[in-house]
Residue frames as qw, qx, qy, qz and C-alpha x, y, z in Angstrom:
[[0.699, 0.523, 0.029, 0.487, 22.12, 47.60, 3.14],
 [0.532, -0.514, -0.122, 0.662, 25.09, 49.52, 4.60],
 [0.126, 0.904, -0.009, -0.408, 25.95, 53.09, 3.76],
 [0.230, -0.499, 0.675, 0.492, 29.05, 51.83, 1.91],
 [0.390, 0.247, 0.854, 0.242, 26.94, 49.48, -0.19],
 [0.288, 0.844, 0.391, -0.228, 24.60, 52.33, -1.09],
 [0.018, -0.812, 0.330, 0.482, 27.60, 54.32, -2.31],
 [0.317, -0.208, 0.832, 0.404, 28.86, 51.41, -4.40],
 [0.383, 0.530, 0.756, 0.046, 25.40, 50.89, -5.92],
 [0.200, 0.908, 0.164, -0.329, 24.99, 54.57, -6.74],
 [0.148, -0.648, 0.551, 0.504, 28.48, 54.67, -8.27],
 [0.377, 0.069, 0.869, 0.313, 27.71, 51.64, -10.45],
 [0.343, 0.726, 0.590, -0.082, 24.44, 53.20, -11.63],
 [0.071, 0.883, -0.117, -0.449, 26.22, 56.42, -12.55],
 [0.220, -0.420, 0.741, 0.476, 28.87, 54.57, -14.58],
 [0.386, 0.344, 0.844, 0.143, 26.13, 52.53, -16.25],
 [0.275, 0.851, 0.362, -0.262, 24.22, 55.68, -17.16],
 [0.012, -0.801, 0.350, 0.486, 27.31, 57.41, -18.55],
 [0.202, -0.352, 0.827, 0.389, 28.69, 54.47, -20.52],
 [0.203, 0.224, 0.934, 0.190, 25.49, 52.77, -21.70],
 [0.176, 0.727, 0.641, -0.173, 22.55, 55.13, -21.69],
 [0.027, 0.790, -0.055, -0.610, 23.93, 58.52, -22.69],
 [0.743, 0.650, 0.145, 0.064, 24.19, 59.15, -26.39],
 [0.681, -0.189, 0.200, 0.679, 27.71, 59.31, -27.73],
 [0.058, 0.715, -0.103, -0.689, 29.00, 62.52, -29.27],
 [0.051, 0.266, -0.711, -0.648, 28.54, 62.83, -32.98],
 [0.682, 0.104, -0.253, -0.678, 25.94, 61.31, -35.22],
 [0.568, -0.158, 0.773, -0.233, 24.55, 58.00, -33.99],
 [0.055, 0.082, -0.876, -0.472, 24.23, 55.18, -36.49],
 [0.669, 0.074, 0.053, -0.738, 20.67, 54.72, -37.71],
 [0.334, -0.127, 0.933, -0.039, 19.70, 51.10, -37.21],
 [0.540, 0.060, -0.557, -0.628, 17.75, 48.97, -39.61],
 [0.796, -0.245, 0.249, -0.495, 15.13, 46.64, -38.15],
 [0.936, 0.226, -0.268, -0.031, 16.78, 43.71, -39.91],
 [0.379, 0.531, -0.598, 0.465, 19.97, 44.35, -37.94],
 [0.363, -0.388, 0.538, -0.654, 18.23, 43.82, -34.61],
 [0.241, -0.019, -0.970, -0.012, 17.60, 40.31, -33.34],
 [0.540, -0.506, -0.483, -0.468, 14.12, 39.26, -32.22],
 [0.633, -0.351, -0.550, 0.417, 15.57, 38.62, -28.76],
 [0.192, 0.032, -0.170, 0.966, 16.15, 42.36, -28.42],
 [0.412, -0.328, -0.284, -0.801, 12.46, 43.06, -29.03],
 [0.713, -0.391, -0.580, -0.052, 11.55, 40.31, -26.56],
 [0.498, -0.166, -0.439, 0.729, 13.87, 41.91, -24.01],
 [0.083, -0.174, -0.012, -0.981, 12.24, 45.30, -24.58],
 [0.586, -0.405, -0.495, -0.497, 8.85, 43.65, -24.05],
 [0.654, -0.353, -0.573, 0.344, 10.00, 42.40, -20.65],
 [0.283, -0.077, -0.238, 0.926, 11.22, 45.89, -19.76],
 [0.247, -0.252, -0.255, -0.900, 8.10, 47.64, -21.05],
 [0.691, -0.428, -0.429, -0.393, 5.93, 45.34, -18.94],
 [0.357, -0.710, 0.412, -0.446, 8.03, 45.78, -15.79],
 [0.983, -0.097, -0.151, 0.026, 9.32, 42.19, -15.78],
 [0.729, -0.073, -0.126, 0.669, 12.85, 43.62, -15.47],
 [0.145, -0.894, -0.132, 0.404, 14.05, 47.04, -14.32],
 [0.431, 0.888, -0.154, -0.049, 16.04, 49.52, -16.41],
 [0.236, -0.709, 0.662, 0.068, 19.38, 48.41, -15.00],
 [0.661, -0.027, 0.748, 0.052, 18.74, 44.75, -15.87],
 [0.652, 0.704, 0.270, -0.082, 17.44, 45.81, -19.28],
 [0.230, 0.898, -0.368, -0.075, 20.63, 47.72, -20.08],
 [0.421, -0.507, 0.750, 0.042, 22.85, 44.94, -18.74],
 [0.701, 0.195, 0.685, 0.030, 21.13, 42.28, -20.84],
 [0.541, 0.825, 0.091, -0.133, 20.98, 44.56, -23.87],
 [0.091, -0.800, 0.550, 0.221, 24.78, 44.76, -23.82],
 [0.659, -0.084, 0.736, 0.131, 24.86, 41.09, -24.93],
 [0.612, 0.605, 0.489, 0.139, 23.53, 42.22, -28.32],
 [0.079, 0.951, -0.168, -0.248, 25.91, 45.16, -28.76],
 [0.640, -0.226, 0.599, 0.425, 28.07, 43.41, -31.36],
 [0.512, 0.384, 0.593, 0.488, 28.97, 43.87, -34.99],
 [0.160, 0.315, 0.184, 0.917, 29.05, 47.66, -34.84],
 [0.431, -0.699, -0.411, -0.395, 25.98, 47.97, -32.61],
 [0.171, 0.236, -0.577, 0.763, 26.35, 49.78, -29.27],
 [0.145, -0.487, -0.788, 0.349, 24.12, 49.72, -26.23],
 [0.055, 0.470, 0.153, -0.868, 23.52, 53.44, -26.67],
 [0.268, 0.154, -0.546, -0.779, 22.43, 53.01, -30.30],
 [0.269, -0.277, -0.913, -0.129, 20.16, 50.10, -29.36],
 [0.090, -0.509, -0.616, 0.595, 18.57, 52.10, -26.55],
 [0.149, 0.389, -0.106, -0.903, 18.04, 55.09, -28.80],
 [0.272, 0.011, -0.766, -0.582, 16.49, 52.81, -31.41],
 [0.264, -0.335, -0.904, 0.041, 14.11, 51.06, -29.00],
 [0.042, -0.408, -0.518, 0.751, 12.78, 54.02, -27.02],
 [0.288, 0.751, 0.594, -0.005, 9.55, 55.76, -28.11],
 [0.238, -0.018, 0.221, 0.946, 9.80, 58.72, -30.49],
 [0.144, 0.669, 0.662, -0.305, 6.67, 60.76, -29.80],
 [0.076, 0.701, -0.020, -0.709, 7.43, 64.13, -31.35],
 [0.082, 0.395, -0.652, -0.642, 8.32, 62.75, -34.79],
 [0.002, -0.130, -0.967, -0.221, 5.49, 60.23, -35.14],
 [0.306, 0.438, 0.523, -0.664, 2.31, 62.16, -34.37],
 [0.236, 0.328, 0.762, 0.506, -0.21, 61.65, -37.16],
 [0.114, -0.797, -0.457, -0.377, -2.77, 64.20, -35.93],
 [0.241, 0.318, -0.353, 0.846, -1.48, 67.38, -34.22],
 [0.156, -0.399, -0.725, 0.539, -2.95, 68.29, -30.84],
 [0.161, 0.531, 0.182, -0.812, -4.31, 71.55, -32.30],
 [0.183, 0.170, 0.787, 0.564, -5.59, 70.06, -35.56],
 [0.291, 0.137, 0.061, -0.945, -8.28, 72.52, -36.79],
 [0.496, -0.090, -0.694, -0.514, -10.41, 69.66, -38.13],
 [0.539, -0.329, -0.760, 0.154, -11.14, 68.57, -34.56],
 [0.402, -0.721, 0.141, -0.547, -12.63, 69.89, -31.37],
 [0.752, -0.046, -0.580, 0.308, -10.28, 68.35, -28.81],
 [0.255, -0.699, 0.256, -0.617, -10.30, 69.21, -25.14],
 [0.314, 0.055, -0.858, 0.404, -9.42, 67.78, -21.75],
 [0.590, -0.491, -0.171, -0.617, -12.38, 67.02, -19.55],
 [0.049, -0.211, 0.864, -0.454, -12.93, 65.41, -16.14],
 [0.689, -0.258, -0.433, -0.521, -15.60, 62.84, -15.34],
 [0.560, -0.486, 0.483, -0.465, -16.64, 61.11, -12.13],
 [0.675, 0.140, -0.723, -0.045, -15.49, 57.59, -11.33],
 [0.557, -0.597, 0.264, -0.514, -16.91, 56.95, -7.84],
 [0.975, -0.188, 0.116, -0.037, -15.93, 53.25, -7.82],
 [0.817, 0.328, -0.077, 0.469, -12.48, 54.00, -9.20],
 [0.552, 0.006, -0.178, 0.814, -10.16, 56.96, -8.87],
 [0.049, -0.652, -0.365, 0.663, -12.70, 59.72, -8.26],
 [0.388, 0.847, 0.020, -0.363, -12.31, 62.49, -10.82],
 [0.721, -0.028, 0.519, 0.458, -10.58, 61.23, -14.00],
 [0.147, 0.694, -0.256, -0.657, -9.07, 63.37, -16.73],
 [0.673, 0.246, 0.653, 0.245, -9.55, 62.43, -20.36],
 [0.018, -0.299, 0.416, 0.859, -9.04, 63.75, -23.87],
 [0.512, 0.561, 0.598, -0.257, -12.36, 64.26, -25.68],
 [0.077, -0.355, 0.519, 0.774, -12.17, 64.62, -29.46],
 [0.512, 0.540, 0.668, -0.032, -14.63, 64.89, -32.37],
 [0.406, 0.414, 0.427, 0.694, -14.97, 66.57, -35.75],
 [0.081, -0.306, -0.192, 0.929, -15.12, 70.37, -35.62],
 [0.289, 0.047, -0.403, -0.867, -17.68, 70.44, -38.41],
 [0.196, -0.269, -0.940, -0.071, -20.05, 67.80, -37.07],
 [0.369, -0.204, 0.070, -0.904, -23.66, 68.80, -36.38],
 [0.815, -0.197, -0.368, -0.403, -25.19, 65.39, -35.64],
 [0.709, -0.533, 0.418, -0.196, -24.89, 62.98, -32.73],
 [0.457, 0.566, -0.683, -0.063, -21.91, 60.67, -33.15],
 [0.939, -0.201, -0.278, 0.030, -21.13, 57.11, -32.14],
 [0.293, -0.861, 0.379, -0.171, -18.59, 56.96, -29.34],
 [0.858, 0.188, -0.409, 0.246, -15.29, 55.17, -28.77],
 [0.568, -0.785, 0.246, 0.018, -13.36, 54.84, -25.51],
 [0.672, 0.560, -0.422, 0.240, -9.61, 54.62, -26.23],
 [0.782, -0.618, 0.079, -0.001, -7.69, 52.79, -23.50],
 [0.168, 0.830, -0.527, 0.072, -3.99, 53.35, -22.95],
 [0.749, 0.183, -0.604, 0.200, -1.21, 50.86, -22.29],
 [0.724, -0.500, -0.394, 0.266, 0.47, 50.37, -18.91],
 [0.492, -0.085, -0.112, 0.859, 1.88, 53.88, -18.70],
 [0.055, 0.640, 0.349, -0.682, -1.00, 56.35, -18.79],
 [0.494, 0.801, 0.335, -0.051, -2.35, 58.70, -21.43],
 [0.477, -0.408, 0.354, 0.694, 0.85, 59.29, -23.36],
 [0.227, 0.532, -0.261, -0.773, 1.18, 61.18, -26.69],
 [0.086, 0.058, -0.901, -0.421, 0.67, 58.01, -28.76],
 [0.021, 0.470, 0.872, -0.136, -2.70, 57.21, -27.16],
 [0.152, 0.659, 0.216, -0.704, -3.78, 60.85, -27.41],
 [0.144, 0.373, -0.586, -0.705, -2.88, 60.66, -31.11],
 [0.056, -0.187, -0.958, -0.211, -4.97, 57.49, -31.54],
 [0.093, 0.593, 0.639, -0.481, -7.87, 59.24, -29.79],
 [0.204, 0.619, -0.107, -0.751, -7.68, 62.07, -32.31],
 [0.071, 0.164, -0.832, -0.526, -7.34, 59.64, -35.24],
 [0.019, 0.401, 0.915, -0.023, -10.59, 57.98, -34.22],
 [0.127, 0.665, 0.345, -0.650, -12.19, 61.42, -33.88],
 [0.163, 0.469, -0.446, -0.745, -11.25, 62.24, -37.46],
 [0.037, -0.043, -0.947, -0.316, -12.83, 58.95, -38.56],
 [0.408, -0.353, -0.436, -0.720, -16.27, 60.22, -37.55],
 [0.616, -0.459, -0.629, 0.117, -16.62, 59.33, -33.87],
 [0.281, -0.823, 0.225, -0.439, -16.70, 61.19, -30.59],
 [0.802, 0.091, -0.516, 0.288, -13.79, 59.71, -28.67],
 [0.468, -0.816, 0.204, -0.271, -12.60, 59.74, -25.08],
 [0.720, 0.263, -0.533, 0.358, -9.09, 58.75, -24.00],
 [0.597, -0.785, -0.024, -0.162, -9.05, 58.59, -20.19],
 [0.350, 0.563, -0.618, 0.422, -5.90, 58.79, -18.09],
 [0.807, -0.430, -0.404, -0.031, -5.96, 56.19, -15.29],
 [0.592, -0.007, -0.365, 0.718, -2.98, 57.98, -13.72],
 [0.125, -0.718, -0.160, -0.666, -5.12, 61.02, -12.90],
 [0.674, -0.715, -0.163, -0.088, -5.35, 60.20, -9.14],
 [0.778, -0.344, 0.061, 0.522, -1.52, 60.17, -9.05],
 [0.139, -0.687, 0.165, 0.694, -1.08, 63.41, -10.98],
 [0.690, 0.670, 0.036, -0.271, -1.62, 62.11, -14.51],
 [0.877, 0.324, 0.029, 0.354, 0.81, 60.91, -17.17],
 [0.502, -0.744, 0.043, 0.439, 4.16, 62.27, -15.93],
 [0.266, 0.875, -0.277, -0.295, 5.70, 63.06, -19.32],
 [0.256, 0.506, -0.812, -0.141, 7.73, 59.89, -19.79],
 [0.827, -0.068, -0.444, -0.337, 6.87, 56.21, -19.98],
 [0.491, 0.125, -0.745, 0.434, 9.31, 54.96, -17.33],
 [0.115, -0.035, 0.533, -0.838, 7.69, 57.06, -14.62],
 [0.644, -0.024, -0.191, -0.740, 4.28, 56.34, -16.13],
 [0.725, -0.011, -0.684, -0.075, 4.77, 52.59, -15.68],
 [0.279, 0.045, -0.704, 0.652, 5.93, 53.14, -12.11],
 [0.350, -0.031, 0.256, -0.901, 2.84, 55.18, -11.32],
 [0.717, -0.022, -0.383, -0.582, 0.43, 52.76, -12.97],
 [0.582, -0.001, -0.793, 0.178, 1.78, 49.89, -10.85],
 [0.017, 0.030, -0.592, 0.805, 0.69, 51.89, -7.81],
 [0.571, 0.011, 0.017, -0.820, -2.96, 51.73, -8.82],
 [0.544, 0.053, 0.808, -0.221, -5.29, 48.79, -8.33],
 [0.044, -0.007, 0.792, 0.609, -6.11, 47.05, -11.61],
 [0.018, -0.556, -0.829, -0.053, -9.79, 46.60, -10.79],
 [0.041, -0.747, -0.291, 0.596, -10.18, 50.24, -9.76],
 [0.028, -0.388, 0.462, 0.797, -8.71, 51.31, -13.09],
 [0.028, 0.292, 0.882, 0.368, -11.26, 49.06, -14.82],
 [0.024, -0.729, -0.614, 0.303, -13.95, 51.01, -12.96],
 [0.071, -0.592, 0.105, 0.796, -12.47, 54.25, -14.33],
 [0.042, 0.125, -0.693, -0.709, -12.96, 53.07, -17.90],
 [0.044, -0.504, -0.860, -0.064, -16.44, 51.72, -17.19],
 [0.046, -0.736, -0.357, 0.574, -17.28, 55.17, -15.82],
 [0.041, -0.393, 0.415, 0.819, -15.85, 56.68, -19.02],
 [0.012, 0.253, 0.872, 0.419, -18.23, 54.51, -21.03],
 [0.060, -0.709, -0.679, 0.179, -21.24, 55.85, -19.11],
 [0.103, -0.649, -0.020, 0.753, -19.97, 59.43, -19.38],
 [0.019, -0.222, 0.599, 0.769, -19.56, 59.21, -23.14],
 [0.014, 0.397, 0.890, 0.224, -22.84, 57.36, -23.67],
 [0.072, -0.792, -0.546, 0.264, -24.72, 60.22, -21.99],
 [0.250, -0.337, 0.164, 0.893, -22.73, 63.00, -23.66],
 [0.439, 0.661, 0.297, -0.531, -25.05, 65.34, -25.62],
 [0.355, 0.647, -0.474, -0.480, -22.96, 64.90, -28.77],
 [0.081, -0.206, 0.971, 0.094, -23.05, 61.09, -28.63],
 [0.611, -0.057, -0.455, -0.645, -25.76, 58.91, -30.18],
 [0.751, -0.364, 0.339, -0.434, -25.64, 56.57, -27.17],
 [0.985, 0.154, -0.044, 0.059, -23.79, 53.78, -29.01],
 [0.123, -0.853, 0.502, -0.066, -20.32, 53.35, -27.54],
 [0.960, 0.111, -0.212, 0.143, -17.50, 50.88, -28.12],
 [0.473, -0.798, 0.346, 0.139, -13.99, 50.49, -26.79],
 [0.812, 0.460, -0.262, 0.245, -10.54, 49.97, -28.28],
 [0.499, -0.809, 0.310, -0.018, -7.49, 49.33, -26.13],
 [0.640, 0.584, -0.474, 0.159, -3.84, 48.41, -26.43],
 [0.400, 0.255, -0.752, 0.457, -1.90, 45.97, -24.23],
 [0.013, 0.201, 0.709, -0.675, -3.23, 46.79, -20.72],
 [0.427, 0.266, 0.026, -0.864, -5.98, 48.54, -22.64],
 [0.510, 0.083, -0.748, -0.416, -6.64, 45.31, -24.52],
 [0.246, -0.195, -0.888, 0.336, -7.35, 43.59, -21.20],
 [0.191, 0.296, 0.378, -0.856, -9.58, 46.52, -20.19],
 [0.474, 0.184, -0.403, -0.761, -11.46, 46.20, -23.51],
 [0.454, -0.072, -0.880, -0.121, -12.07, 42.49, -22.91],
 [0.178, -0.274, -0.770, 0.548, -13.20, 43.13, -19.34],
 [0.297, 0.228, 0.102, -0.921, -15.50, 45.99, -20.33],
 [0.532, 0.026, -0.636, -0.558, -17.20, 43.53, -22.69],
 [0.390, -0.195, -0.873, 0.217, -17.66, 41.22, -19.69],
 [0.107, -0.326, -0.565, 0.750, -18.92, 43.95, -17.35],
 [0.304, 0.402, 0.046, -0.862, -21.09, 45.90, -19.81],
 [0.444, 0.277, 0.842, 0.134, -23.58, 43.63, -21.59],
 [0.356, 0.834, 0.339, -0.251, -25.16, 46.72, -23.20],
 [0.092, -0.695, 0.450, 0.554, -21.89, 47.70, -24.90],
 [0.805, 0.513, 0.084, -0.285, -22.02, 46.95, -28.61],
 [0.804, 0.517, -0.191, 0.223, -18.39, 46.55, -29.72],
 [0.540, -0.760, 0.325, 0.159, -14.93, 45.96, -28.27],
 [0.752, 0.591, -0.236, 0.172, -11.54, 45.87, -30.02],
 [0.656, -0.675, 0.287, 0.179, -8.65, 44.56, -27.91],
 [0.575, 0.690, -0.426, 0.112, -5.19, 44.93, -29.42],
 [0.598, 0.240, -0.677, 0.355, -2.91, 42.20, -27.99],
 [0.418, -0.520, 0.307, -0.678, -4.82, 42.17, -24.71],
 [0.014, -0.104, 0.951, -0.292, -4.87, 39.57, -21.97],
 [0.450, -0.269, -0.670, -0.526, -8.04, 37.51, -21.87],
 [0.583, -0.394, 0.283, -0.652, -10.79, 37.16, -19.26],
 [0.311, -0.156, 0.919, -0.185, -11.32, 33.89, -17.42],
 [0.148, -0.131, -0.865, -0.462, -13.39, 31.30, -19.28],
 [0.094, -0.531, -0.806, 0.245, -16.25, 31.49, -16.76],
 [0.044, 0.574, 0.173, -0.799, -16.66, 35.21, -17.58],
 [0.056, -0.055, 0.664, 0.743, -17.14, 34.70, -21.32],
 [0.012, 0.539, 0.830, 0.145, -20.90, 33.92, -21.12],
 [0.072, -0.745, -0.367, 0.553, -21.47, 37.50, -19.89],
 [0.157, -0.317, 0.389, 0.851, -20.12, 39.00, -23.12],
 [0.494, 0.658, 0.542, -0.171, -22.75, 40.43, -25.48],
 [0.150, 0.824, -0.250, -0.485, -20.57, 42.86, -27.47],
 [0.864, 0.485, -0.025, 0.134, -19.19, 41.95, -30.86],
 [0.570, -0.665, 0.332, 0.351, -15.43, 41.45, -30.57],
 [0.699, 0.673, -0.176, 0.167, -12.61, 42.22, -33.00],
 [0.706, -0.634, 0.245, 0.197, -9.29, 40.96, -31.65],
 [0.553, 0.763, -0.314, 0.115, -5.82, 41.76, -32.98],
 [0.803, -0.497, 0.270, 0.187, -2.65, 39.79, -32.17],
 [0.262, 0.774, -0.554, -0.157, 0.98, 39.89, -33.31],
 [0.921, 0.145, -0.358, -0.051, 2.34, 36.52, -34.40],
 [0.551, 0.340, -0.567, 0.510, 5.54, 36.94, -32.36],
 [0.340, -0.504, 0.330, -0.722, 3.72, 37.93, -29.16],
 [0.530, -0.044, -0.846, 0.037, 4.01, 34.56, -27.41],
 [0.033, -0.035, -0.663, 0.747, 3.18, 36.00, -23.97],
 [0.485, 0.188, 0.200, -0.831, -0.32, 37.26, -24.87],
 [0.617, 0.210, -0.550, -0.522, -1.05, 34.71, -27.59],
 [0.158, 0.100, -0.958, 0.215, -0.68, 31.84, -25.12],
 [0.269, 0.257, 0.689, -0.622, -4.15, 32.63, -23.74],
 [0.425, 0.275, -0.273, -0.818, -5.92, 33.05, -27.10],
 [0.361, -0.008, -0.880, -0.310, -6.76, 29.38, -27.92],
 [0.131, -0.343, -0.847, 0.384, -8.67, 28.89, -24.64],
 [0.194, 0.419, 0.221, -0.859, -10.41, 32.26, -25.03],
 [0.390, 0.215, -0.532, -0.720, -11.44, 31.49, -28.60],
 [0.274, -0.139, -0.949, -0.065, -12.71, 28.05, -27.56],
 [0.001, 0.431, 0.680, -0.594, -14.90, 29.66, -24.90],
 [0.280, 0.384, -0.088, -0.876, -16.20, 32.27, -27.34],
 [0.386, 0.084, -0.763, -0.512, -17.14, 29.50, -29.78],
 [0.177, -0.221, -0.934, 0.219, -18.70, 27.35, -27.08],
 [0.057, 0.542, 0.571, -0.614, -21.00, 30.17, -26.00],
 [0.375, 0.647, 0.591, 0.302, -21.85, 31.39, -29.48],
 [0.159, -0.784, -0.077, 0.595, -20.27, 34.83, -29.17],
 [0.571, 0.799, 0.136, 0.134, -19.76, 37.17, -32.12],
 [0.423, -0.748, 0.343, 0.380, -16.04, 37.63, -32.69],
 [0.782, 0.587, -0.098, 0.186, -13.31, 37.86, -35.29],
 [0.591, -0.692, 0.285, 0.301, -9.65, 37.35, -34.44],
 [0.668, 0.708, -0.183, 0.140, -6.61, 38.20, -36.55],
 [0.720, -0.510, 0.247, 0.401, -3.01, 37.18, -36.01],
 [0.401, 0.893, -0.166, -0.118, -0.65, 39.41, -38.03],
 [0.939, 0.120, -0.041, 0.321, 2.34, 37.50, -39.48],
 [0.628, 0.276, -0.161, 0.710, 5.76, 38.61, -38.28],
 [0.155, -0.746, -0.006, -0.647, 4.30, 41.26, -35.97],
 [0.338, 0.046, -0.698, 0.630, 5.39, 41.86, -32.38],
 [0.260, -0.723, -0.569, 0.294, 3.39, 42.87, -29.35],
 [0.133, -0.732, -0.067, 0.664, 2.78, 46.60, -29.73],
 [0.470, 0.171, 0.580, 0.643, 2.81, 46.48, -33.53],
 [0.123, 0.837, 0.472, 0.247, 0.25, 49.30, -33.75],
 [0.351, -0.863, -0.038, 0.361, 2.36, 51.71, -31.70],
 [0.663, 0.660, 0.064, 0.348, 4.18, 53.76, -34.32],
 [0.146, -0.936, 0.278, -0.160, 6.55, 55.39, -31.82],
 [0.555, -0.525, 0.641, 0.075, 8.79, 52.32, -31.37],
 [0.231, 0.435, -0.757, -0.430, 10.53, 49.93, -33.81],
 [0.321, 0.145, 0.925, -0.146, 8.08, 47.17, -32.91],
 [0.492, 0.550, 0.136, -0.661, 5.71, 49.07, -35.19],
 [0.390, 0.110, 0.814, 0.417, 4.65, 47.11, -38.24],
 [0.216, 0.279, -0.125, -0.927, 3.24, 49.62, -40.73],
 [0.397, -0.039, -0.723, -0.564, 1.35, 47.14, -42.91],
 [0.345, -0.341, -0.860, 0.161, -0.17, 45.27, -39.96],
 [0.067, -0.373, -0.442, 0.813, -0.99, 48.47, -38.07],
 [0.280, 0.190, -0.237, -0.911, -2.74, 50.13, -40.99],
 [0.436, -0.142, -0.795, -0.397, -4.71, 47.00, -41.83],
 [0.303, -0.364, -0.794, 0.382, -5.74, 46.46, -38.20],
 [0.040, 0.343, 0.271, -0.898, -6.79, 50.10, -37.86],
 [0.363, 0.053, -0.479, -0.797, -8.84, 50.01, -41.07],
 [0.443, -0.255, -0.851, -0.122, -10.56, 46.88, -39.82],
 [0.201, -0.341, -0.642, 0.657, -11.16, 48.55, -36.46],
 [0.200, 0.250, 0.026, -0.947, -12.81, 51.67, -37.90],
 [0.452, -0.033, -0.651, -0.609, -14.93, 49.59, -40.30],
 [0.377, -0.267, -0.868, 0.182, -15.97, 47.36, -37.39],
 [0.037, -0.368, -0.486, 0.792, -17.08, 50.34, -35.29],
 [0.316, 0.162, -0.260, -0.898, -18.97, 51.83, -38.21],
 [0.446, -0.135, -0.814, -0.348, -20.80, 48.54, -38.63],
 [0.446, -0.371, -0.784, 0.220, -21.77, 48.15, -34.99],
 [0.213, -0.413, -0.422, 0.779, -22.16, 51.69, -33.65],
 [0.132, 0.130, -0.210, -0.960, -24.00, 53.62, -36.35]]
């Protein structure tokens, strides 16, 4: 690319940022979910999973800026809102929450994680590994880690971005960093987290895993790799290959959004293999729900589906880990 072409590209990106991404002056219209077409959520899914870059996302989003909607208002509506959605504060006095490091010799070396459990507990607790999406240990996953701690578990939310400096403070850069890591090495980081938590003096030795999106795939693969693990809960996670299913000994609870065609495409074959090999599993498909329906920081959040899925998840862990 010539120097002139670089200048043209940079100029275009600046104009795009000013006209489409920056918030307009004054109060921005608050959008209702019913005003936004499903294609917009599908487009966001492509962007969130790095199928398209931010420039292409904004360009394609402009097609839906009609009828009073603007690209800026759509962007503001779609992007995560972390500060206003936390359910459990980082300094909640009901919890002992702290950042720890554990060894992952087959993965990224020393991995940082958020460890959380009840401040009043005096007995050994069942453990839960909480696995983040494709952008590192962001505030939403830390919040989920604390929620599970309040439910009576000792929980560990690792950050697979630790070798690259950790979650960088925003999801765009987080996704970029996570693409720089090897998927199998990150799996090793979460397997190491399982062993760390299982041996923790405050854990009863019974440990399960719950994960979201990328973390759903990790949850499925931990069930494959850890026959001693008792329970795994993948939320809208990609599935293991059929030949790996016989290795699974954990009980599985699987959550899917009805509108998540990308992930759901692999579920029938996975379920057939689970049935064929007599595995213990329960799968739910939540009507009208998108991929990411549990994540309460974006408009893909489905409150009814998320709360039901989370209640089922906690009940499932109480059944299998206590």
